[in-house]
PyMOL commands that place a pseudoatom at each C-alpha (Angstrom):
pseudoatom trace, name=CA, resn=MET, resi=1, chain=A, elem=C, hetatm=0, pos=[171.345, -76.824, 128.213]
pseudoatom trace, name=CA, resn=SER, resi=2, chain=A, elem=C, hetatm=0, pos=[170.873, -77.241, 131.997]
pseudoatom trace, name=CA, resn=SER, resi=3, chain=A, elem=C, hetatm=0, pos=[167.912, -76.478, 133.549]
pseudoatom trace, name=CA, resn=GLY, resi=4, chain=A, elem=C, hetatm=0, pos=[169.098, -73.471, 136.128]
pseudoatom trace, name=CA, resn=PRO, resi=5, chain=A, elem=C, hetatm=0, pos=[170.043, -69.696, 135.766]
pseudoatom trace, name=CA, resn=HIS, resi=6, chain=A, elem=C, hetatm=0, pos=[173.241, -69.429, 133.935]
pseudoatom trace, name=CA, resn=PRO, resi=7, chain=A, elem=C, hetatm=0, pos=[174.815, -65.826, 133.362]
pseudoatom trace, name=CA, resn=ARG, resi=8, chain=A, elem=C, hetatm=0, pos=[176.650, -65.093, 129.796]
pseudoatom trace, name=CA, resn=SER, resi=9, chain=A, elem=C, hetatm=0, pos=[178.156, -61.786, 129.143]
pseudoatom trace, name=CA, resn=THR, resi=10, chain=A, elem=C, hetatm=0, pos=[180.155, -59.850, 126.602]
pseudoatom trace, name=CA, resn=PRO, resi=11, chain=A, elem=C, hetatm=0, pos=[184.160, -59.490, 126.653]
pseudoatom trace, name=CA, resn=ASP, resi=12, chain=A, elem=C, hetatm=0, pos=[184.154, -55.586, 125.824]
pseudoatom trace, name=CA, resn=ARG, resi=13, chain=A, elem=C, hetatm=0, pos=[183.617, -52.100, 127.405]
pseudoatom trace, name=CA, resn=ASP, resi=14, chain=A, elem=C, hetatm=0, pos=[179.837, -52.214, 126.172]
pseudoatom trace, name=CA, resn=SER, resi=15, chain=A, elem=C, hetatm=0, pos=[179.145, -54.535, 129.022]
pseudoatom trace, name=CA, resn=PHE, resi=16, chain=A, elem=C, hetatm=0, pos=[176.022, -56.883, 128.596]
pseudoatom trace, name=CA, resn=THR, resi=17, chain=A, elem=C, hetatm=0, pos=[175.354, -59.670, 130.554]
pseudoatom trace, name=CA, resn=GLU, resi=18, chain=A, elem=C, hetatm=0, pos=[172.232, -62.318, 129.976]
pseudoatom trace, name=CA, resn=THR, resi=19, chain=A, elem=C, hetatm=0, pos=[171.231, -64.886, 132.765]
pseudoatom trace, name=CA, resn=ILE, resi=20, chain=A, elem=C, hetatm=0, pos=[169.352, -67.962, 131.271]
pseudoatom trace, name=CA, resn=ASP, resi=21, chain=A, elem=C, hetatm=0, pos=[166.914, -69.995, 132.580]
pseudoatom trace, name=CA, resn=GLY, resi=22, chain=A, elem=C, hetatm=0, pos=[166.452, -72.980, 130.487]
pseudoatom trace, name=CA, resn=ARG, resi=23, chain=A, elem=C, hetatm=0, pos=[163.664, -74.643, 132.359]
pseudoatom trace, name=CA, resn=LEU, resi=24, chain=A, elem=C, hetatm=0, pos=[161.482, -71.681, 131.924]
pseudoatom trace, name=CA, resn=GLY, resi=25, chain=A, elem=C, hetatm=0, pos=[162.916, -70.322, 128.152]
pseudoatom trace, name=CA, resn=ALA, resi=26, chain=A, elem=C, hetatm=0, pos=[163.319, -66.944, 129.781]
pseudoatom trace, name=CA, resn=ILE, resi=27, chain=A, elem=C, hetatm=0, pos=[166.485, -64.520, 129.304]
pseudoatom trace, name=CA, resn=SER, resi=28, chain=A, elem=C, hetatm=0, pos=[166.949, -61.815, 131.927]
pseudoatom trace, name=CA, resn=ALA, resi=29, chain=A, elem=C, hetatm=0, pos=[169.317, -59.109, 130.151]
pseudoatom trace, name=CA, resn=GLN, resi=30, chain=A, elem=C, hetatm=0, pos=[171.407, -56.309, 132.006]
pseudoatom trace, name=CA, resn=GLY, resi=31, chain=A, elem=C, hetatm=0, pos=[173.607, -53.751, 130.652]
pseudoatom trace, name=CA, resn=HIS, resi=32, chain=A, elem=C, hetatm=0, pos=[174.087, -52.066, 127.390]
pseudoatom trace, name=CA, resn=LEU, resi=33, chain=A, elem=C, hetatm=0, pos=[172.123, -53.668, 124.398]
pseudoatom trace, name=CA, resn=THR, resi=34, chain=A, elem=C, hetatm=0, pos=[174.055, -52.741, 121.233]
pseudoatom trace, name=CA, resn=THR, resi=35, chain=A, elem=C, hetatm=0, pos=[173.868, -54.832, 117.905]
pseudoatom trace, name=CA, resn=ARG, resi=36, chain=A, elem=C, hetatm=0, pos=[176.474, -57.486, 119.135]
pseudoatom trace, name=CA, resn=ALA, resi=37, chain=A, elem=C, hetatm=0, pos=[174.395, -57.915, 122.496]
pseudoatom trace, name=CA, resn=ALA, resi=38, chain=A, elem=C, hetatm=0, pos=[171.292, -58.589, 120.251]
pseudoatom trace, name=CA, resn=ASP, resi=39, chain=A, elem=C, hetatm=0, pos=[173.171, -61.016, 118.318]
pseudoatom trace, name=CA, resn=MET, resi=40, chain=A, elem=C, hetatm=0, pos=[174.382, -62.777, 121.778]
pseudoatom trace, name=CA, resn=VAL, resi=41, chain=A, elem=C, hetatm=0, pos=[170.458, -62.912, 122.603]
pseudoatom trace, name=CA, resn=ARG, resi=42, chain=A, elem=C, hetatm=0, pos=[169.508, -63.886, 119.109]
pseudoatom trace, name=CA, resn=GLY, resi=43, chain=A, elem=C, hetatm=0, pos=[171.769, -67.091, 119.483]
pseudoatom trace, name=CA, resn=THR, resi=44, chain=A, elem=C, hetatm=0, pos=[170.323, -67.845, 123.069]
pseudoatom trace, name=CA, resn=VAL, resi=45, chain=A, elem=C, hetatm=0, pos=[167.176, -67.706, 121.843]
pseudoatom trace, name=CA, resn=GLU, resi=46, chain=A, elem=C, hetatm=0, pos=[167.783, -70.032, 118.953]
pseudoatom trace, name=CA, resn=VAL, resi=47, chain=A, elem=C, hetatm=0, pos=[169.220, -72.738, 121.459]
pseudoatom trace, name=CA, resn=LEU, resi=48, chain=A, elem=C, hetatm=0, pos=[165.871, -72.083, 123.784]
pseudoatom trace, name=CA, resn=ARG, resi=49, chain=A, elem=C, hetatm=0, pos=[163.873, -72.619, 120.740]
pseudoatom trace, name=CA, resn=ARG, resi=50, chain=A, elem=C, hetatm=0, pos=[165.803, -75.827, 119.397]
pseudoatom trace, name=CA, resn=SER, resi=51, chain=A, elem=C, hetatm=0, pos=[165.468, -77.262, 122.998]
pseudoatom trace, name=CA, resn=GLY, resi=52, chain=A, elem=C, hetatm=0, pos=[161.548, -77.102, 122.673]
pseudoatom trace, name=CA, resn=HIS, resi=53, chain=A, elem=C, hetatm=0, pos=[160.741, -73.603, 123.681]
pseudoatom trace, name=CA, resn=ASP, resi=54, chain=A, elem=C, hetatm=0, pos=[157.828, -72.088, 121.263]
pseudoatom trace, name=CA, resn=ARG, resi=55, chain=A, elem=C, hetatm=0, pos=[157.638, -69.145, 123.378]
pseudoatom trace, name=CA, resn=VAL, resi=56, chain=A, elem=C, hetatm=0, pos=[160.828, -67.486, 124.851]
pseudoatom trace, name=CA, resn=VAL, resi=57, chain=A, elem=C, hetatm=0, pos=[160.473, -64.180, 127.098]
pseudoatom trace, name=CA, resn=VAL, resi=58, chain=A, elem=C, hetatm=0, pos=[163.359, -61.816, 127.249]
pseudoatom trace, name=CA, resn=ASP, resi=59, chain=A, elem=C, hetatm=0, pos=[163.109, -59.501, 130.207]
pseudoatom trace, name=CA, resn=LEU, resi=60, chain=A, elem=C, hetatm=0, pos=[165.227, -56.089, 129.658]
pseudoatom trace, name=CA, resn=GLN, resi=61, chain=A, elem=C, hetatm=0, pos=[164.503, -54.639, 132.577]
pseudoatom trace, name=CA, resn=GLY, resi=62, chain=A, elem=C, hetatm=0, pos=[168.210, -54.464, 133.577]
pseudoatom trace, name=CA, resn=VAL, resi=63, chain=A, elem=C, hetatm=0, pos=[169.259, -52.902, 130.495]
pseudoatom trace, name=CA, resn=GLU, resi=64, chain=A, elem=C, hetatm=0, pos=[170.609, -49.458, 131.270]
pseudoatom trace, name=CA, resn=ARG, resi=65, chain=A, elem=C, hetatm=0, pos=[170.990, -48.073, 127.877]
pseudoatom trace, name=CA, resn=ALA, resi=66, chain=A, elem=C, hetatm=0, pos=[170.042, -49.431, 124.335]
pseudoatom trace, name=CA, resn=ASP, resi=67, chain=A, elem=C, hetatm=0, pos=[171.240, -48.477, 120.938]
pseudoatom trace, name=CA, resn=ASP, resi=68, chain=A, elem=C, hetatm=0, pos=[168.645, -48.038, 118.246]
pseudoatom trace, name=CA, resn=ASP, resi=69, chain=A, elem=C, hetatm=0, pos=[170.244, -50.968, 116.042]
pseudoatom trace, name=CA, resn=GLY, resi=70, chain=A, elem=C, hetatm=0, pos=[170.224, -53.354, 119.075]
pseudoatom trace, name=CA, resn=LEU, resi=71, chain=A, elem=C, hetatm=0, pos=[166.273, -52.805, 119.728]
pseudoatom trace, name=CA, resn=ARG, resi=72, chain=A, elem=C, hetatm=0, pos=[165.640, -52.974, 115.826]
pseudoatom trace, name=CA, resn=ALA, resi=73, chain=A, elem=C, hetatm=0, pos=[167.674, -56.327, 115.957]
pseudoatom trace, name=CA, resn=LEU, resi=74, chain=A, elem=C, hetatm=0, pos=[165.362, -57.370, 118.814]
pseudoatom trace, name=CA, resn=HIS, resi=75, chain=A, elem=C, hetatm=0, pos=[162.239, -56.630, 117.211]
pseudoatom trace, name=CA, resn=ALA, resi=76, chain=A, elem=C, hetatm=0, pos=[163.489, -58.285, 113.857]
pseudoatom trace, name=CA, resn=LEU, resi=77, chain=A, elem=C, hetatm=0, pos=[164.267, -61.601, 116.000]
pseudoatom trace, name=CA, resn=ALA, resi=78, chain=A, elem=C, hetatm=0, pos=[160.652, -61.131, 117.323]
pseudoatom trace, name=CA, resn=ASP, resi=79, chain=A, elem=C, hetatm=0, pos=[158.886, -60.707, 113.847]
pseudoatom trace, name=CA, resn=GLY, resi=80, chain=A, elem=C, hetatm=0, pos=[160.997, -63.826, 112.530]
pseudoatom trace, name=CA, resn=ILE, resi=81, chain=A, elem=C, hetatm=0, pos=[159.993, -65.997, 115.184]
pseudoatom trace, name=CA, resn=ARG, resi=82, chain=A, elem=C, hetatm=0, pos=[156.413, -64.908, 115.210]
pseudoatom trace, name=CA, resn=ALA, resi=83, chain=A, elem=C, hetatm=0, pos=[156.519, -65.578, 111.412]
pseudoatom trace, name=CA, resn=ASP, resi=84, chain=A, elem=C, hetatm=0, pos=[157.887, -69.139, 112.337]
pseudoatom trace, name=CA, resn=GLY, resi=85, chain=A, elem=C, hetatm=0, pos=[154.743, -69.763, 114.351]
pseudoatom trace, name=CA, resn=GLY, resi=86, chain=A, elem=C, hetatm=0, pos=[156.626, -69.029, 118.158]
pseudoatom trace, name=CA, resn=ARG, resi=87, chain=A, elem=C, hetatm=0, pos=[156.888, -65.844, 120.182]
pseudoatom trace, name=CA, resn=LEU, resi=88, chain=A, elem=C, hetatm=0, pos=[159.261, -64.037, 121.674]
pseudoatom trace, name=CA, resn=MET, resi=89, chain=A, elem=C, hetatm=0, pos=[158.236, -61.761, 124.072]
pseudoatom trace, name=CA, resn=LEU, resi=90, chain=A, elem=C, hetatm=0, pos=[160.467, -58.574, 125.056]
pseudoatom trace, name=CA, resn=LEU, resi=91, chain=A, elem=C, hetatm=0, pos=[159.268, -57.284, 128.627]
pseudoatom trace, name=CA, resn=HIS, resi=92, chain=A, elem=C, hetatm=0, pos=[160.266, -53.772, 129.789]
pseudoatom trace, name=CA, resn=PRO, resi=93, chain=A, elem=C, hetatm=0, pos=[162.114, -52.961, 126.440]
pseudoatom trace, name=CA, resn=PRO, resi=94, chain=A, elem=C, hetatm=0, pos=[164.247, -49.650, 127.044]
pseudoatom trace, name=CA, resn=ARG, resi=95, chain=A, elem=C, hetatm=0, pos=[164.323, -46.385, 125.321]
pseudoatom trace, name=CA, resn=PRO, resi=96, chain=A, elem=C, hetatm=0, pos=[167.363, -45.901, 122.715]
pseudoatom trace, name=CA, resn=TRP, resi=97, chain=A, elem=C, hetatm=0, pos=[170.475, -43.920, 124.314]
pseudoatom trace, name=CA, resn=GLN, resi=98, chain=A, elem=C, hetatm=0, pos=[170.774, -40.496, 123.244]
pseudoatom trace, name=CA, resn=GLY, resi=99, chain=A, elem=C, hetatm=0, pos=[174.250, -40.119, 124.339]
for i in range(1, 99): cmd.bond("trace and resi %d" % i, "trace and resi %d" % (i + 1))
show_as sticks, trace
zoom trace
């Protein structure tokens, strides 16, 4: 993984984009957080952890709406990383979408 920010997105109507900073071990997320989007974040977090980041930051400030399942998946990911001796920091977690 190179050091600068790199955007990735889901290819469907529930738009979700993550911008990855491999140098800092940080992810900035934008769009609709679904289970599929949370799985994309999980994959990115795993890559960052394998590249030596014990602590990964996920900034959710740009997430406009979130499904309950997507939020649960991120919290389960954080719990799993904590149990493995690492840390996943979820900044600006959104409220679940009620629509």
